[in-house]
C-alpha positions as CSV (number, residue, x, y, z in Angstrom):
1,X,-9.6,-31.2,0.6
2,X,-8.6,-27.8,-0.9
3,X,-7.8,-25.8,2.2
4,X,-7.5,-28.5,4.9
5,X,-10.8,-27.8,6.7
6,X,-14.3,-26.6,6.1
7,X,-13.5,-23.5,8.0
8,X,-10.5,-22.9,5.8
9,X,-12.5,-23.3,2.7
10,X,-15.2,-20.9,4.0
11,X,-12.6,-18.3,4.8
12,X,-11.5,-18.4,1.2
13,X,-15.1,-18.1,0.0
14,X,-15.4,-14.9,2.0
15,X,-12.1,-13.6,0.8
16,X,-13.0,-14.2,-2.8
17,X,-16.5,-12.6,-2.4
18,X,-14.9,-9.5,-1.0
19,X,-12.4,-9.3,-3.9
20,X,-15.4,-9.4,-6.3
21,X,-17.0,-6.4,-4.6
22,X,-19.6,-8.2,-2.5
23,X,-20.4,-6.0,0.5
24,X,-23.5,-7.7,1.9
25,X,-22.3,-11.3,1.9
26,X,-20.9,-13.6,4.6
27,X,-20.5,-17.3,4.2
28,X,-20.6,-19.6,7.2
29,X,-20.6,-22.9,5.3
30,X,-20.1,-24.2,1.7
31,X,-23.5,-25.8,1.3
32,X,-25.9,-22.9,2.0
33,X,-28.0,-24.4,4.8
34,X,-29.4,-21.8,7.3
35,X,-27.0,-20.1,9.7
36,X,-27.3,-16.7,11.3
37,X,-23.8,-15.8,9.9
38,X,-24.6,-17.0,6.4
39,X,-26.3,-14.4,4.3
40,X,-26.1,-12.5,1.0
41,X,-27.9,-9.9,-1.2
42,X,-29.4,-10.0,-4.7
43,X,-26.7,-7.5,-5.8
44,X,-23.9,-9.8,-4.6
45,X,-25.5,-12.8,-6.2
46,X,-25.4,-11.0,-9.5
47,X,-21.7,-10.2,-9.0
48,X,-21.0,-13.9,-8.3
49,X,-22.9,-15.0,-11.4
50,X,-21.0,-12.5,-13.5
51,X,-17.8,-14.1,-12.3
52,X,-19.1,-17.6,-13.0
53,X,-19.8,-16.6,-16.6
54,X,-16.2,-15.5,-17.0
55,X,-15.2,-19.1,-16.4
56,X,-15.7,-21.1,-19.6
57,X,-16.1,-24.5,-17.8
58,X,-18.5,-23.2,-15.2
59,X,-20.6,-21.3,-17.7
60,X,-20.9,-24.5,-19.8
61,X,-21.9,-26.5,-16.7
62,X,-24.8,-24.2,-15.7
63,X,-26.2,-24.2,-19.2
64,X,-26.8,-28.0,-19.3
65,X,-30.3,-29.3,-19.0
66,X,-29.1,-32.7,-18.0
67,X,-25.9,-34.7,-17.4
68,X,-25.1,-38.4,-17.6
69,X,-22.6,-39.9,-15.3
70,X,-20.8,-43.2,-15.8
71,X,-20.1,-45.2,-12.6
72,X,-17.4,-47.9,-12.5
73,X,-18.5,-49.8,-9.3
74,X,-21.2,-50.8,-9.7
75,X,-21.1,-50.2,-13.5
76,X,-24.1,-48.1,-14.4
77,X,-25.3,-44.9,-16.0
78,X,-27.2,-42.2,-14.2
79,X,-28.8,-39.2,-15.8
80,X,-29.4,-36.1,-13.7
81,X,-31.9,-33.4,-14.7
82,X,-31.2,-29.8,-14.0
83,X,-33.8,-28.3,-11.7
84,X,-33.5,-25.0,-13.5
85,X,-36.7,-25.2,-15.6
86,X,-35.9,-21.8,-17.1
87,X,-33.5,-23.4,-19.5
88,X,-36.5,-25.0,-21.2
89,X,-39.0,-22.3,-20.6
90,X,-37.1,-19.3,-21.9
91,X,-35.1,-19.5,-25.1
92,X,-32.8,-16.7,-24.2
93,X,-31.6,-18.3,-20.9
94,X,-28.1,-19.8,-21.2
95,X,-27.4,-20.6,-17.6
96,X,-28.4,-20.2,-14.0
97,X,-28.5,-21.7,-10.5
98,X,-31.5,-22.6,-8.4
99,X,-31.6,-22.7,-4.6
100,X,-34.0,-23.6,-1.9
101,X,-34.3,-23.8,1.9
102,X,-37.3,-23.5,4.1
103,X,-36.0,-20.2,5.4
104,X,-34.8,-18.6,2.2
105,X,-37.6,-20.1,0.0
106,X,-37.0,-20.3,-3.7
107,X,-34.0,-18.5,-5.1
108,X,-33.0,-18.3,-8.8
109,X,-30.0,-16.6,-10.4
110,X,-30.2,-16.5,-14.2
111,X,-28.2,-15.4,-17.2
112,X,-29.8,-14.6,-20.5
113,X,-28.6,-13.1,-23.8
114,X,-30.7,-11.4,-26.5
115,X,-29.6,-9.2,-29.4
116,X,-26.1,-8.8,-28.1
117,X,-27.4,-7.8,-24.6
118,X,-26.4,-10.0,-21.6
119,X,-28.3,-9.8,-18.4
120,X,-28.2,-11.4,-14.9
121,X,-31.5,-11.7,-13.0
122,X,-31.8,-12.5,-9.3
123,X,-35.0,-13.7,-7.7
124,X,-35.1,-14.3,-3.9
125,X,-37.7,-15.5,-1.4
126,X,-40.2,-16.6,-4.0
127,X,-42.8,-19.3,-3.9
128,X,-42.8,-22.0,-6.6
129,X,-43.1,-21.9,-9.6
130,X,-43.2,-18.1,-9.7
131,X,-39.4,-17.8,-9.5
132,X,-39.3,-18.8,-13.2
133,X,-42.2,-16.6,-14.4
134,X,-41.0,-13.6,-12.5
135,X,-37.5,-14.0,-14.0
136,X,-39.0,-14.1,-17.5
137,X,-41.0,-11.0,-16.8
138,X,-38.0,-9.1,-15.5
139,X,-35.7,-10.2,-18.3
140,X,-38.2,-9.3,-20.9
141,X,-38.7,-5.9,-19.4
142,X,-35.0,-5.2,-19.3
143,X,-34.4,-6.4,-22.9
144,X,-37.3,-4.3,-24.2
145,X,-36.6,-1.1,-22.3
146,X,-32.8,-0.9,-22.1
147,X,-30.1,-0.6,-24.8
148,X,-26.5,-1.4,-25.0
149,X,-24.0,1.3,-26.1
150,X,-20.3,1.1,-26.8
151,X,-18.5,3.7,-24.6
152,X,-15.4,4.1,-26.9
153,X,-17.6,4.9,-29.9
154,X,-19.7,7.5,-28.1
155,X,-17.3,9.2,-25.6
156,X,-15.2,12.1,-27.0
157,X,-14.9,14.3,-23.9
158,X,-11.7,12.6,-22.8
159,X,-10.1,12.1,-26.2
160,X,-6.3,12.4,-26.0
161,X,-4.8,13.6,-29.3
162,X,-1.2,13.3,-28.0
163,X,0.4,11.7,-25.0
164,X,2.5,14.9,-24.2
165,X,2.9,15.2,-20.5
166,X,-0.1,12.9,-19.7
167,X,1.8,9.8,-20.5
168,X,3.1,6.6,-18.9
169,X,6.7,5.4,-19.3
170,X,8.0,8.5,-21.1
171,X,11.4,8.2,-22.8
172,X,13.6,10.1,-25.2
173,X,12.7,7.7,-28.1
174,X,9.1,8.8,-28.3
175,X,7.6,5.5,-27.0
176,X,5.4,7.2,-24.4
177,X,1.8,5.9,-24.3
178,X,-1.3,7.8,-23.2
179,X,-2.0,7.7,-19.5
180,X,-5.6,6.7,-20.0
181,X,-7.7,5.2,-22.7
182,X,-11.2,3.8,-23.1
183,X,-11.3,0.1,-23.9
184,X,-13.1,-0.6,-27.3
185,X,-15.0,-3.4,-25.6
186,X,-16.5,-1.3,-22.7
187,X,-20.2,-0.9,-22.9
188,X,-23.1,0.4,-20.9
189,X,-26.8,-0.5,-20.5
190,X,-29.0,2.5,-20.3
191,X,-32.8,3.1,-20.6
192,X,-34.1,3.5,-24.2
193,X,-35.4,6.9,-23.2
194,X,-31.8,8.2,-22.7
195,X,-28.9,9.0,-25.0
196,X,-25.2,8.9,-24.3
197,X,-25.1,12.7,-24.0
198,X,-27.4,12.5,-21.0
199,X,-24.8,10.7,-19.0
200,X,-22.0,12.2,-16.9
201,X,-18.5,10.9,-16.7
202,X,-15.3,11.3,-14.8
203,X,-11.8,9.9,-14.8
204,X,-10.9,7.8,-11.7
205,X,-7.2,6.8,-11.3
206,X,-6.6,3.1,-11.3
207,X,-5.2,1.5,-8.1
208,X,-1.7,0.2,-8.7
209,X,0.7,-1.8,-6.6
210,X,4.3,-0.9,-5.6
211,X,5.5,-2.2,-9.0
212,X,3.1,0.0,-11.0
213,X,0.9,-2.8,-12.0
214,X,-2.9,-2.2,-11.9
215,X,-4.6,-4.2,-9.2
216,X,-7.4,-6.6,-10.1
217,X,-10.2,-4.4,-9.0
218,X,-8.6,-1.1,-10.1
C-alpha cells in the first residue's frame, strides 16, 4: 500500500536502516520470517529501538500491556495482551518488542529508564522464559555500574571565548556565531569507576550539503 509492492516497501526498510547507521542488517521481507538475506545484529536492533523511542506514538504503543479494539462488523470488542512480560516483571521497563521464529529463537529488545538513565537492551537467540530474566540482569548491571554525565557541564577543553575567525556566517555587524558548540543536552554513559577527565575527545567536522545545511547523520 505504501510503496506499491512488498519489494518496494522492503527497499525502503533497508534504505532507512542504512540512514540510521545499521551496518549488519538486511531486510528481505516486512514480517521477519526466515530468509537467507534477512538478518540483523544486536547493535542494529538497539539503533532501531532508539529511533522508535523518538517517535511519540510508537513509544506509547510499545509500552501498552494490552489494547482493546472495537469492531464494527460484526460488532464486538477484542482485548489483545502484549506478549512482552517484562512490562509487568520489571518496573523500570517502559517499552519493548518481542520476536520469535524457530530459527532465531526468542528475541527481546527492551527500553528501560531509572534515575534519569535510559537504556536499550537486546537479547537474541534465547530460550523461554530466560529472555526476560537475562534482560533484567543486564539492565540492573548497567544501571548499577554506569553513570550518566552531561558533556557541556564537564567539557572545557574546547571552550570558545569568542567567535573571532572560528565563526560561521561572519558579517560586519558582529552577528558571527561560534563555528562549534556542545549541546547542553548531550550526555554520556560511562563506568562508575571512571571520571570525565579519563576520557579523550576530538572535534569532527559535521557533514553538510551544498546549501551549507548539516545532514541528518552529520
